[in-house]
N, C-alpha and C positions, 0 to 999 in steps of 0.2 A: 504494500500500500504506500502510495506517495504522500508526501506532506508538503505544504506550501506556506510560506510566511511572508508578510510584507516587511520590508526593511525601510525605516524612516531615519533620517539624519537631519537634525536642526529643522524639524517640521517640514521637511521635504521628503516625498516618497522617492527613495532611491531606486527601488525596484522590488522584485520578489525573488525568493529562492524556492526552488522546487527540489524536494529530496526523495531519494530512494535508498536502497540498500548500499549503494556505492558512495553516497554523499549528497551534496546540494549544489545545484547549478543556479547561478545568478542571472536574472533577466532584468536589464536596465529599463527604467521608466522615465528617466531624466538624463538629458545629454551629459550632465556633469559626471555621471557614473558609467558612461558608455565603455570606459576602459575595463570595467569589470564584467561586461556583458558576455555571457557564455562561459565564464570562468567557473571552475569547479572548486568547491570547498569541502572540508571534512565535516563541518557543522554549520548550522544557520548562524550561530554566534560568531564564528570565524568570518563569515560573509559580512555580517554587520560591522565587525571591527574594520574590515577592509573598506567598506563604504564610508565609515567615519574617517578613516585615514585619508581618503580621497579629498575630503574637505578640510582635513587638518584639525577636526574637532573631536571631542570626547563626550559629547552629550549622549545620554542614554536614550535609546529608542523606546517608544511606548507600544510598538506593535510587533515586536519580534520575540521569539521564545527565550526562555531563561537558560 
């Protein structure tokens, strides 16, 4: 069964991550995060950290998994 989570950074929807048994793939919804589009991550949290790093911020997302 796949899982999907919205990733938000500084009140911007960066994209979603869709996960399966191999990990999570990032799908960008904002041009600022396009460099992450299609990239695979071990966890949704790792994808969220990468999205935060794109903007250089450390604000906690309100719509991603713990």
